[in-house]
N, CA, C and O atoms as a CHARMM CRD file, in Angstrom:
* protein
*
  344
    1    1 MET  N      5.61200  -8.14400 -38.72300 PROA 1      0.00000
    2    1 MET  CA     5.25600  -8.56100 -40.06300 PROA 1      0.00000
    3    1 MET  C      6.52900  -8.94100 -40.81100 PROA 1      0.00000
    4    1 MET  O      7.47500  -8.15500 -40.85300 PROA 1      0.00000
    5    2 GLN  N      6.56600 -10.11500 -41.39200 PROA 2      0.00000
    6    2 GLN  CA     7.72000 -10.59800 -42.15400 PROA 2      0.00000
    7    2 GLN  C      7.60900 -10.09800 -43.59600 PROA 2      0.00000
    8    2 GLN  O      6.56400 -10.21200 -44.23700 PROA 2      0.00000
    9    3 ARG  N      8.69800  -9.55200 -44.07300 PROA 3      0.00000
   10    3 ARG  CA     8.72100  -9.06300 -45.44900 PROA 3      0.00000
   11    3 ARG  C      9.13900 -10.16900 -46.39800 PROA 3      0.00000
   12    3 ARG  O      9.81400 -11.12600 -46.01700 PROA 3      0.00000
   13    4 ASP  N      8.71600 -10.01000 -47.65200 PROA 4      0.00000
   14    4 ASP  CA     9.15600 -10.92900 -48.70300 PROA 4      0.00000
   15    4 ASP  C     10.60800 -10.60100 -49.01100 PROA 4      0.00000
   16    4 ASP  O     10.91600  -9.50600 -49.48200 PROA 4      0.00000
   17    5 THR  N     11.50000 -11.54800 -48.74800 PROA 5      0.00000
   18    5 THR  CA    12.92000 -11.29800 -48.98700 PROA 5      0.00000
   19    5 THR  C     13.44100 -12.10300 -50.17500 PROA 5      0.00000
   20    5 THR  O     14.63700 -12.38200 -50.26300 PROA 5      0.00000
   21    6 ASN  N     12.54300 -12.47600 -51.08800 PROA 6      0.00000
   22    6 ASN  CA    12.96400 -13.16300 -52.30800 PROA 6      0.00000
   23    6 ASN  C     13.39700 -12.11200 -53.32600 PROA 6      0.00000
   24    6 ASN  O     12.59200 -11.30800 -53.79700 PROA 6      0.00000
   25    7 LEU  N     14.66700 -12.13800 -53.64700 PROA 7      0.00000
   26    7 LEU  CA    15.23200 -11.17300 -54.57300 PROA 7      0.00000
   27    7 LEU  C     14.68900 -11.40900 -55.97600 PROA 7      0.00000
   28    7 LEU  O     14.78000 -12.52400 -56.48900 PROA 7      0.00000
   29    8 PRO  N     14.11900 -10.36600 -56.61400 PROA 8      0.00000
   30    8 PRO  CA    13.61600 -10.54700 -57.97100 PROA 8      0.00000
   31    8 PRO  C     14.77800 -10.71200 -58.94900 PROA 8      0.00000
   32    8 PRO  O     15.92500 -10.42200 -58.60900 PROA 8      0.00000
   33    9 GLY  N     14.48000 -11.17600 -60.15700 PROA 9      0.00000
   34    9 GLY  CA    15.51100 -11.34200 -61.17900 PROA 9      0.00000
   35    9 GLY  C     16.14400 -10.00400 -61.53400 PROA 9      0.00000
   36    9 GLY  O     15.49200  -8.96100 -61.48400 PROA 9      0.00000
   37   10 ILE  N     17.41000 -10.04800 -61.89000 PROA 10     0.00000
   38   10 ILE  CA    18.11600  -8.80600 -62.19100 PROA 10     0.00000
   39   10 ILE  C     17.78600  -8.26300 -63.57600 PROA 10     0.00000
   40   10 ILE  O     18.27600  -7.19800 -63.95100 PROA 10     0.00000
   41   11 ASP  N     16.96200  -8.98000 -64.34400 PROA 11     0.00000
   42   11 ASP  CA    16.61200  -8.51500 -65.68500 PROA 11     0.00000
   43   11 ASP  C     15.55700  -7.41600 -65.65800 PROA 11     0.00000
   44   11 ASP  O     15.34900  -6.74300 -66.66800 PROA 11     0.00000
   45   12 ASP  N     14.88800  -7.21800 -64.52500 PROA 12     0.00000
   46   12 ASP  CA    13.87400  -6.16000 -64.40800 PROA 12     0.00000
   47   12 ASP  C     14.34500  -5.14400 -63.38100 PROA 12     0.00000
   48   12 ASP  O     14.12800  -5.31900 -62.18200 PROA 12     0.00000
   49   13 ILE  N     14.98800  -4.08700 -63.85000 PROA 13     0.00000
   50   13 ILE  CA    15.58300  -3.09200 -62.96900 PROA 13     0.00000
   51   13 ILE  C     14.54000  -2.38600 -62.11200 PROA 13     0.00000
   52   13 ILE  O     14.82500  -2.01700 -60.97200 PROA 13     0.00000
   53   14 ASP  N     13.32900  -2.19300 -62.64800 PROA 14     0.00000
   54   14 ASP  CA    12.28500  -1.51500 -61.86900 PROA 14     0.00000
   55   14 ASP  C     11.84700  -2.35900 -60.67900 PROA 14     0.00000
   56   14 ASP  O     11.68000  -1.84000 -59.57600 PROA 14     0.00000
   57   15 LYS  N     11.66100  -3.66000 -60.89800 PROA 15     0.00000
   58   15 LYS  CA    11.27700  -4.55300 -59.79300 PROA 15     0.00000
   59   15 LYS  C     12.40700  -4.64800 -58.76800 PROA 15     0.00000
   60   15 LYS  O     12.16200  -4.68300 -57.56200 PROA 15     0.00000
   61   16 LEU  N     13.63600  -4.68800 -59.25800 PROA 16     0.00000
   62   16 LEU  CA    14.79400  -4.76600 -58.37500 PROA 16     0.00000
   63   16 LEU  C     14.90400  -3.49500 -57.52300 PROA 16     0.00000
   64   16 LEU  O     15.14900  -3.56900 -56.31900 PROA 16     0.00000
   65   17 ALA  N     14.72200  -2.33600 -58.15300 PROA 17     0.00000
   66   17 ALA  CA    14.77200  -1.06500 -57.42800 PROA 17     0.00000
   67   17 ALA  C     13.66800  -1.00700 -56.38100 PROA 17     0.00000
   68   17 ALA  O     13.90600  -0.58700 -55.24900 PROA 17     0.00000
   69   18 ASP  N     12.45500  -1.42900 -56.75500 PROA 18     0.00000
   70   18 ASP  CA    11.33800  -1.44000 -55.81700 PROA 18     0.00000
   71   18 ASP  C     11.61800  -2.36300 -54.63800 PROA 18     0.00000
   72   18 ASP  O     11.30500  -2.03300 -53.49400 PROA 18     0.00000
   73   19 PHE  N     12.20900  -3.52100 -54.92200 PROA 19     0.00000
   74   19 PHE  CA    12.54500  -4.47000 -53.87400 PROA 19     0.00000
   75   19 PHE  C     13.46800  -3.83100 -52.83700 PROA 19     0.00000
   76   19 PHE  O     13.22200  -3.93300 -51.63500 PROA 19     0.00000
   77   20 PHE  N     14.53500  -3.17000 -53.30700 PROA 20     0.00000
   78   20 PHE  CA    15.48000  -2.56900 -52.36100 PROA 20     0.00000
   79   20 PHE  C     14.92600  -1.31200 -51.70300 PROA 20     0.00000
   80   20 PHE  O     15.37700  -0.93800 -50.62100 PROA 20     0.00000
   81   21 ASP  N     13.95500  -0.65200 -52.33700 PROA 21     0.00000
   82   21 ASP  CA    13.30800   0.49800 -51.70900 PROA 21     0.00000
   83   21 ASP  C     12.49000   0.08100 -50.49700 PROA 21     0.00000
   84   21 ASP  O     12.37300   0.84400 -49.53800 PROA 21     0.00000
   85   22 ARG  N     11.92100  -1.12600 -50.52600 PROA 22     0.00000
   86   22 ARG  CA    11.02900  -1.54500 -49.43700 PROA 22     0.00000
   87   22 ARG  C     11.61500  -2.64200 -48.54800 PROA 22     0.00000
   88   22 ARG  O     10.91700  -3.17100 -47.68400 PROA 22     0.00000
   89   23 THR  N     12.88800  -2.99000 -48.74800 PROA 23     0.00000
   90   23 THR  CA    13.49800  -4.08000 -47.99400 PROA 23     0.00000
   91   23 THR  C     14.67100  -3.58500 -47.16200 PROA 23     0.00000
   92   23 THR  O     15.54200  -2.86400 -47.65100 PROA 23     0.00000
   93   24 ASP  N     14.67600  -3.98600 -45.90100 PROA 24     0.00000
   94   24 ASP  CA    15.82600  -3.73200 -45.04200 PROA 24     0.00000
   95   24 ASP  C     16.85700  -4.81200 -45.37600 PROA 24     0.00000
   96   24 ASP  O     16.62000  -5.99300 -45.12600 PROA 24     0.00000
   97   25 THR  N     17.97600  -4.41900 -45.92900 PROA 25     0.00000
   98   25 THR  CA    18.95300  -5.40200 -46.40700 PROA 25     0.00000
   99   25 THR  C     19.56200  -6.21300 -45.27200 PROA 25     0.00000
  100   25 THR  O     20.17600  -7.25100 -45.52000 PROA 25     0.00000
  101   26 GLN  N     19.40400  -5.76500 -44.04500 PROA 26     0.00000
  102   26 GLN  CA    19.89800  -6.54800 -42.91800 PROA 26     0.00000
  103   26 GLN  C     19.06000  -7.81100 -42.71400 PROA 26     0.00000
  104   26 GLN  O     19.49100  -8.74300 -42.03600 PROA 26     0.00000
  105   27 GLU  N     17.87200  -7.83700 -43.29900 PROA 27     0.00000
  106   27 GLU  CA    17.00100  -9.01300 -43.18900 PROA 27     0.00000
  107   27 GLU  C     17.38600 -10.09900 -44.19200 PROA 27     0.00000
  108   27 GLU  O     16.90200 -11.22600 -44.08900 PROA 27     0.00000
  109   28 LEU  N     18.23600  -9.78400 -45.14500 PROA 28     0.00000
  110   28 LEU  CA    18.57900 -10.73600 -46.19700 PROA 28     0.00000
  111   28 LEU  C     19.70000 -11.66100 -45.76300 PROA 28     0.00000
  112   28 LEU  O     20.54200 -11.30400 -44.93900 PROA 28     0.00000
  113   29 ASP  N     19.69300 -12.85500 -46.33300 PROA 29     0.00000
  114   29 ASP  CA    20.79000 -13.79600 -46.11000 PROA 29     0.00000
  115   29 ASP  C     21.86800 -13.49300 -47.13600 PROA 29     0.00000
  116   29 ASP  O     21.64200 -13.61900 -48.34000 PROA 29     0.00000
  117   30 TRP  N     23.04400 -13.09400 -46.65600 PROA 30     0.00000
  118   30 TRP  CA    24.14300 -12.74200 -47.54200 PROA 30     0.00000
  119   30 TRP  C     25.19700 -13.83300 -47.52200 PROA 30     0.00000
  120   30 TRP  O     25.46100 -14.43600 -46.48200 PROA 30     0.00000
  121   31 GLU  N     25.78800 -14.07900 -48.66100 PROA 31     0.00000
  122   31 GLU  CA    26.88800 -15.03100 -48.75000 PROA 31     0.00000
  123   31 GLU  C     28.19600 -14.25600 -48.69800 PROA 31     0.00000
  124   31 GLU  O     28.31400 -13.19000 -49.30200 PROA 31     0.00000
  125   32 ASP  N     29.17400 -14.78800 -47.98000 PROA 32     0.00000
  126   32 ASP  CA    30.48900 -14.16500 -47.95700 PROA 32     0.00000
  127   32 ASP  C     31.17200 -14.40400 -49.29800 PROA 32     0.00000
  128   32 ASP  O     31.04500 -15.47200 -49.89700 PROA 32     0.00000
  129   33 ALA  N     31.89000 -13.40200 -49.74900 PROA 33     0.00000
  130   33 ALA  CA    32.63100 -13.52500 -51.00900 PROA 33     0.00000
  131   33 ALA  C     34.00200 -12.89500 -50.83100 PROA 33     0.00000
  132   33 ALA  O     34.14700 -11.85800 -50.18500 PROA 33     0.00000
  133   34 ASP  N     34.99300 -13.53400 -51.41000 PROA 34     0.00000
  134   34 ASP  CA    36.32800 -12.96800 -51.40100 PROA 34     0.00000
  135   34 ASP  C     36.45100 -12.03200 -52.59400 PROA 34     0.00000
  136   34 ASP  O     36.55000 -12.46800 -53.74100 PROA 34     0.00000
  137   35 VAL  N     36.44200 -10.74700 -52.30200 PROA 35     0.00000
  138   35 VAL  CA    36.51500  -9.74300 -53.35100 PROA 35     0.00000
  139   35 VAL  C     37.69000  -8.83400 -53.04800 PROA 35     0.00000
  140   35 VAL  O     37.86900  -8.37200 -51.92100 PROA 35     0.00000
  141   36 GLU  N     38.48300  -8.58900 -54.07100 PROA 36     0.00000
  142   36 GLU  CA    39.62400  -7.70700 -53.90200 PROA 36     0.00000
  143   36 GLU  C     39.45100  -6.51200 -54.82800 PROA 36     0.00000
  144   36 GLU  O     39.26800  -6.66900 -56.03500 PROA 36     0.00000
  145   37 PHE  N     39.50800  -5.33100 -54.25800 PROA 37     0.00000
  146   37 PHE  CA    39.40000  -4.11600 -55.04900 PROA 37     0.00000
  147   37 PHE  C     40.79100  -3.53100 -55.21800 PROA 37     0.00000
  148   37 PHE  O     41.52300  -3.34600 -54.24600 PROA 37     0.00000
  149   38 LYS  N     41.14300  -3.24700 -56.45000 PROA 38     0.00000
  150   38 LYS  CA    42.45000  -2.67400 -56.72400 PROA 38     0.00000
  151   38 LYS  C     42.26600  -1.24900 -57.22800 PROA 38     0.00000
  152   38 LYS  O     41.49800  -0.99700 -58.15700 PROA 38     0.00000
  153   39 LYS  N     42.97600  -0.33400 -56.60900 PROA 39     0.00000
  154   39 LYS  CA    42.95600   1.04300 -57.07600 PROA 39     0.00000
  155   39 LYS  C     44.08700   1.22500 -58.07100 PROA 39     0.00000
  156   39 LYS  O     45.19700   0.73800 -57.85500 PROA 39     0.00000
  157   40 PRO  N     43.81000   1.92100 -59.15400 PROA 40     0.00000
  158   40 PRO  CA    44.89300   2.15300 -60.10000 PROA 40     0.00000
  159   40 PRO  C     45.92500   3.10200 -59.50200 PROA 40     0.00000
  160   40 PRO  O     45.60100   3.95100 -58.67200 PROA 40     0.00000
  161   41 GLU  N     47.15200   2.94500 -59.93100 PROA 41     0.00000
  162   41 GLU  CA    48.20200   3.86300 -59.48600 PROA 41     0.00000
  163   41 GLU  C     47.94100   5.21200 -60.14700 PROA 41     0.00000
  164   41 GLU  O     47.79800   5.29600 -61.36700 PROA 41     0.00000
  165   42 LEU  N     47.88000   6.25200 -59.34500 PROA 42     0.00000
  166   42 LEU  CA    47.61000   7.58700 -59.87400 PROA 42     0.00000
  167   42 LEU  C     48.90900   8.38000 -59.95000 PROA 42     0.00000
  168   42 LEU  O     49.77800   8.26600 -59.08600 PROA 42     0.00000
  169   43 VAL  N     49.02000   9.17500 -60.98900 PROA 43     0.00000
  170   43 VAL  CA    50.18700  10.02500 -61.20200 PROA 43     0.00000
  171   43 VAL  C     49.70200  11.46700 -61.18200 PROA 43     0.00000
  172   43 VAL  O     48.68800  11.79800 -61.79600 PROA 43     0.00000
  173   44 HSD  N     50.42100  12.30900 -60.48600 PROA 44     0.00000
  174   44 HSD  CA    50.05400  13.72700 -60.40800 PROA 44     0.00000
  175   44 HSD  C     50.36100  14.41500 -61.73500 PROA 44     0.00000
  176   44 HSD  O     51.46700  14.30900 -62.26300 PROA 44     0.00000
  177   45 VAL  N     49.35900  15.12200 -62.26400 PROA 45     0.00000
  178   45 VAL  CA    49.52400  15.87400 -63.50500 PROA 45     0.00000
  179   45 VAL  C     48.97400  17.27500 -63.25700 PROA 45     0.00000
  180   45 VAL  O     47.90200  17.43900 -62.67400 PROA 45     0.00000
  181   46 SER  N     49.70100  18.25400 -63.69300 PROA 46     0.00000
  182   46 SER  CA    49.25000  19.63000 -63.55700 PROA 46     0.00000
  183   46 SER  C     48.87000  20.14800 -64.93700 PROA 46     0.00000
  184   46 SER  O     49.62900  20.00500 -65.89600 PROA 46     0.00000
  185   47 VAL  N     47.70200  20.74600 -65.02700 PROA 47     0.00000
  186   47 VAL  CA    47.23600  21.27300 -66.31200 PROA 47     0.00000
  187   47 VAL  C     46.52400  22.59600 -66.05500 PROA 47     0.00000
  188   47 VAL  O     45.79800  22.73800 -65.07000 PROA 47     0.00000
  189   48 ARG  N     46.72900  23.53500 -66.92000 PROA 48     0.00000
  190   48 ARG  CA    46.05000  24.83100 -66.80900 PROA 48     0.00000
  191   48 ARG  C     44.81200  24.81900 -67.69600 PROA 48     0.00000
  192   48 ARG  O     44.87200  24.44900 -68.86900 PROA 48     0.00000
  193   49 LEU  N     43.69600  25.22700 -67.11900 PROA 49     0.00000
  194   49 LEU  CA    42.42500  25.27100 -67.84400 PROA 49     0.00000
  195   49 LEU  C     41.82900  26.66300 -67.70500 PROA 49     0.00000
  196   49 LEU  O     42.07700  27.34000 -66.70800 PROA 49     0.00000
  197   50 PRO  N     41.05300  27.09800 -68.67700 PROA 50     0.00000
  198   50 PRO  CA    40.36500  28.38100 -68.54200 PROA 50     0.00000
  199   50 PRO  C     39.42700  28.35900 -67.33000 PROA 50     0.00000
  200   50 PRO  O     38.78100  27.35200 -67.04100 PROA 50     0.00000
  201   51 LYS  N     39.37300  29.48000 -66.64100 PROA 51     0.00000
  202   51 LYS  CA    38.57700  29.57800 -65.41500 PROA 51     0.00000
  203   51 LYS  C     37.12200  29.17100 -65.64800 PROA 51     0.00000
  204   51 LYS  O     36.52900  28.47400 -64.82500 PROA 51     0.00000
  205   52 GLU  N     36.55300  29.60900 -66.77100 PROA 52     0.00000
  206   52 GLU  CA    35.14000  29.28400 -67.03200 PROA 52     0.00000
  207   52 GLU  C     34.93700  27.79000 -67.26000 PROA 52     0.00000
  208   52 GLU  O     33.86600  27.26300 -66.95900 PROA 52     0.00000
  209   53 ASP  N     35.94700  27.09900 -67.78700 PROA 53     0.00000
  210   53 ASP  CA    35.85300  25.64500 -67.93600 PROA 53     0.00000
  211   53 ASP  C     35.84400  24.96200 -66.57400 PROA 53     0.00000
  212   53 ASP  O     35.08700  24.01600 -66.35600 PROA 53     0.00000
  213   54 VAL  N     36.68000  25.43700 -65.66200 PROA 54     0.00000
  214   54 VAL  CA    36.73700  24.85600 -64.31800 PROA 54     0.00000
  215   54 VAL  C     35.42000  25.08800 -63.59200 PROA 54     0.00000
  216   54 VAL  O     34.93500  24.20100 -62.88900 PROA 54     0.00000
  217   55 VAL  N     34.84300  26.26100 -63.75600 PROA 55     0.00000
  218   55 VAL  CA    33.53800  26.55100 -63.14200 PROA 55     0.00000
  219   55 VAL  C     32.48500  25.57700 -63.67600 PROA 55     0.00000
  220   55 VAL  O     31.69200  25.02800 -62.91100 PROA 55     0.00000
  221   56 ALA  N     32.48500  25.36800 -65.00000 PROA 56     0.00000
  222   56 ALA  CA    31.52000  24.44800 -65.60900 PROA 56     0.00000
  223   56 ALA  C     31.76600  23.01100 -65.16300 PROA 56     0.00000
  224   56 ALA  O     30.81500  22.27000 -64.91300 PROA 56     0.00000
  225   57 ILE  N     33.02500  22.61400 -65.06200 PROA 57     0.00000
  226   57 ILE  CA    33.37600  21.26100 -64.61100 PROA 57     0.00000
  227   57 ILE  C     32.89000  21.03900 -63.18200 PROA 57     0.00000
  228   57 ILE  O     32.30500  19.99900 -62.87700 PROA 57     0.00000
  229   58 LYS  N     33.12900  22.00700 -62.31400 PROA 58     0.00000
  230   58 LYS  CA    32.70000  21.87600 -60.91400 PROA 58     0.00000
  231   58 LYS  C     31.18300  21.78700 -60.80800 PROA 58     0.00000
  232   58 LYS  O     30.65800  21.02300 -59.99700 PROA 58     0.00000
  233   59 LYS  N     30.48200  22.56300 -61.62200 PROA 59     0.00000
  234   59 LYS  CA    29.01400  22.52800 -61.61200 PROA 59     0.00000
  235   59 LYS  C     28.50800  21.15900 -62.07000 PROA 59     0.00000
  236   59 LYS  O     27.61800  20.57900 -61.44800 PROA 59     0.00000
  237   60 ALA  N     29.08700  20.64400 -63.16700 PROA 60     0.00000
  238   60 ALA  CA    28.67900  19.33300 -63.68500 PROA 60     0.00000
  239   60 ALA  C     28.99400  18.23300 -62.67600 PROA 60     0.00000
  240   60 ALA  O     28.20300  17.30600 -62.49800 PROA 60     0.00000
  241   61 ALA  N     30.14800  18.33200 -62.01500 PROA 61     0.00000
  242   61 ALA  CA    30.53700  17.33000 -61.01600 PROA 61     0.00000
  243   61 ALA  C     29.57400  17.33500 -59.84000 PROA 61     0.00000
  244   61 ALA  O     29.17800  16.27600 -59.35300 PROA 61     0.00000
  245   62 ARG  N     29.19200  18.53600 -59.37700 PROA 62     0.00000
  246   62 ARG  CA    28.24100  18.64300 -58.25800 PROA 62     0.00000
  247   62 ARG  C     26.91600  17.97800 -58.59800 PROA 62     0.00000
  248   62 ARG  O     26.32000  17.30800 -57.75500 PROA 62     0.00000
  249   63 LYS  N     26.44700  18.16300 -59.84100 PROA 63     0.00000
  250   63 LYS  CA    25.18200  17.55100 -60.26800 PROA 63     0.00000
  251   63 LYS  C     25.23700  16.03100 -60.17000 PROA 63     0.00000
  252   63 LYS  O     24.22700  15.38100 -59.90000 PROA 63     0.00000
  253   64 LYS  N     26.42300  15.47100 -60.39200 PROA 64     0.00000
  254   64 LYS  CA    26.59000  14.01900 -60.32400 PROA 64     0.00000
  255   64 LYS  C     27.02000  13.55400 -58.94000 PROA 64     0.00000
  256   64 LYS  O     27.18300  12.35500 -58.71100 PROA 64     0.00000
  257   65 GLY  N     27.20500  14.49500 -58.01400 PROA 65     0.00000
  258   65 GLY  CA    27.60700  14.12700 -56.66400 PROA 65     0.00000
  259   65 GLY  C     29.05500  13.67700 -56.58900 PROA 65     0.00000
  260   65 GLY  O     29.40800  12.83500 -55.76300 PROA 65     0.00000
  261   66 LEU  N     29.90000  14.24200 -57.46000 PROA 66     0.00000
  262   66 LEU  CA    31.30600  13.86400 -57.51800 PROA 66     0.00000
  263   66 LEU  C     32.19900  15.05300 -57.22100 PROA 66     0.00000
  264   66 LEU  O     31.78500  16.20600 -57.34500 PROA 66     0.00000
  265   67 GLY  N     33.41700  14.76200 -56.83200 PROA 67     0.00000
  266   67 GLY  CA    34.42000  15.81000 -56.75200 PROA 67     0.00000
  267   67 GLY  C     34.84300  16.17100 -58.16600 PROA 67     0.00000
  268   67 GLY  O     34.74700  15.34600 -59.07500 PROA 67     0.00000
  269   68 TYR  N     35.30800  17.39300 -58.35400 PROA 68     0.00000
  270   68 TYR  CA    35.60000  17.80900 -59.72000 PROA 68     0.00000
  271   68 TYR  C     36.80400  17.08500 -60.31800 PROA 68     0.00000
  272   68 TYR  O     36.85100  16.88500 -61.53200 PROA 68     0.00000
  273   69 THR  N     37.77500  16.68800 -59.50200 PROA 69     0.00000
  274   69 THR  CA    38.91300  15.95600 -60.06200 PROA 69     0.00000
  275   69 THR  C     38.48900  14.54700 -60.48300 PROA 69     0.00000
  276   69 THR  O     38.96300  14.03200 -61.49600 PROA 69     0.00000
  277   70 THR  N     37.61000  13.93500 -59.71900 PROA 70     0.00000
  278   70 THR  CA    37.06800  12.62900 -60.10100 PROA 70     0.00000
  279   70 THR  C     36.29600  12.74700 -61.40700 PROA 70     0.00000
  280   70 THR  O     36.41100  11.89700 -62.28900 PROA 70     0.00000
  281   71 TYR  N     35.51500  13.80500 -61.51700 PROA 71     0.00000
  282   71 TYR  CA    34.74600  14.05200 -62.73300 PROA 71     0.00000
  283   71 TYR  C     35.67200  14.21100 -63.94100 PROA 71     0.00000
  284   71 TYR  O     35.40700  13.65600 -65.00700 PROA 71     0.00000
  285   72 ILE  N     36.75400  14.96500 -63.77300 PROA 72     0.00000
  286   72 ILE  CA    37.71500  15.15300 -64.86400 PROA 72     0.00000
  287   72 ILE  C     38.32000  13.81000 -65.27300 PROA 72     0.00000
  288   72 ILE  O     38.43700  13.51700 -66.46200 PROA 72     0.00000
  289   73 ARG  N     38.70900  12.98600 -64.27500 PROA 73     0.00000
  290   73 ARG  CA    39.27200  11.66200 -64.59000 PROA 73     0.00000
  291   73 ARG  C     38.28100  10.81300 -65.36900 PROA 73     0.00000
  292   73 ARG  O     38.64600  10.14800 -66.33800 PROA 73     0.00000
  293   74 MET  N     37.02500  10.84000 -64.94100 PROA 74     0.00000
  294   74 MET  CA    36.00100  10.05500 -65.63200 PROA 74     0.00000
  295   74 MET  C     35.81100  10.54400 -67.06700 PROA 74     0.00000
  296   74 MET  O     35.70500   9.73300 -67.98700 PROA 74     0.00000
  297   75 ALA  N     35.76800  11.85400 -67.26500 PROA 75     0.00000
  298   75 ALA  CA    35.57300  12.41200 -68.60300 PROA 75     0.00000
  299   75 ALA  C     36.75300  12.05900 -69.50900 PROA 75     0.00000
  300   75 ALA  O     36.56500  11.71200 -70.67500 PROA 75     0.00000
  301   76 LEU  N     37.95500  12.14900 -68.97400 PROA 76     0.00000
  302   76 LEU  CA    39.13800  11.79100 -69.75900 PROA 76     0.00000
  303   76 LEU  C     39.12300  10.30800 -70.12300 PROA 76     0.00000
  304   76 LEU  O     39.44100   9.93000 -71.25100 PROA 76     0.00000
  305   77 ARG  N     38.75700   9.49200 -69.17100 PROA 77     0.00000
  306   77 ARG  CA    38.71800   8.04900 -69.41400 PROA 77     0.00000
  307   77 ARG  C     37.70200   7.69800 -70.50100 PROA 77     0.00000
  308   77 ARG  O     37.97800   6.87200 -71.37200 PROA 77     0.00000
  309   78 GLU  N     36.52700   8.32800 -70.44700 PROA 78     0.00000
  310   78 GLU  CA    35.50800   8.10400 -71.47700 PROA 78     0.00000
  311   78 GLU  C     36.02200   8.54300 -72.84100 PROA 78     0.00000
  312   78 GLU  O     35.80000   7.85000 -73.83400 PROA 78     0.00000
  313   79 ALA  N     36.70300   9.68200 -72.90700 PROA 79     0.00000
  314   79 ALA  CA    37.24400  10.17800 -74.17900 PROA 79     0.00000
  315   79 ALA  C     38.30100   9.22400 -74.71600 PROA 79     0.00000
  316   79 ALA  O     38.34600   8.96500 -75.91800 PROA 79     0.00000
  317   80 ILE  N     39.14900   8.70200 -73.84200 PROA 80     0.00000
  318   80 ILE  CA    40.18100   7.76300 -74.26300 PROA 80     0.00000
  319   80 ILE  C     39.55400   6.49300 -74.81300 PROA 80     0.00000
  320   80 ILE  O     39.98700   5.99000 -75.84900 PROA 80     0.00000
  321   81 LYS  N     38.53700   5.96800 -74.13200 PROA 81     0.00000
  322   81 LYS  CA    37.84500   4.76400 -74.60600 PROA 81     0.00000
  323   81 LYS  C     37.18800   5.01200 -75.96400 PROA 81     0.00000
  324   81 LYS  O     37.24200   4.16800 -76.85800 PROA 81     0.00000
  325   82 ARG  N     36.57500   6.17200 -76.10000 PROA 82     0.00000
  326   82 ARG  CA    35.90900   6.51700 -77.35000 PROA 82     0.00000
  327   82 ARG  C     36.92700   6.58700 -78.49100 PROA 82     0.00000
  328   82 ARG  O     36.67400   6.07400 -79.58100 PROA 82     0.00000
  329   83 GLU  N     38.05500   7.20800 -78.24800 PROA 83     0.00000
  330   83 GLU  CA    39.11000   7.32800 -79.27000 PROA 83     0.00000
  331   83 GLU  C     39.68900   5.96200 -79.62700 PROA 83     0.00000
  332   83 GLU  O     40.05600   5.71900 -80.77700 PROA 83     0.00000
  333   84 ALA  N     39.77100   5.06700 -78.63300 PROA 84     0.00000
  334   84 ALA  CA    40.31600   3.74100 -78.87800 PROA 84     0.00000
  335   84 ALA  C     39.28800   2.80500 -79.51400 PROA 84     0.00000
  336   84 ALA  O     39.61000   1.67800 -79.89300 PROA 84     0.00000
  337   85 GLY  N     38.04400   3.28800 -79.62500 PROA 85     0.00000
  338   85 GLY  CA    36.99100   2.46800 -80.22700 PROA 85     0.00000
  339   85 GLY  C     36.48700   1.37700 -79.31400 PROA 85     0.00000
  340   85 GLY  O     36.00200   0.34800 -79.78500 PROA 85     0.00000
  341   86 LEU  N     36.59300   1.58600 -78.00900 PROA 86     0.00000
  342   86 LEU  CA    36.13500   0.57000 -77.03600 PROA 86     0.00000
  343   86 LEU  C     34.69500   0.80000 -76.64000 PROA 86     0.00000
  344   86 LEU  O     34.14800   0.04600 -75.83600 PROA 86     0.00000
């Protein structure tokens, strides 16, 4: 049985999600694209935090499926953007 492989418009997230839930992406025609991913340069920083804060951070990170250091970086980045009015 041939599946409908017409990608729905990206303006309807529910239809798009349903499409990928029922479609084997190997059946789709993909276009090659030159994409370059750049990782930011990271600098080691040591900071002391209260133990209960670290426990809470690790719990919140697990809920999001992230490592706790990644979670901390994301939270700091969001706070910086908020302070900068971005």
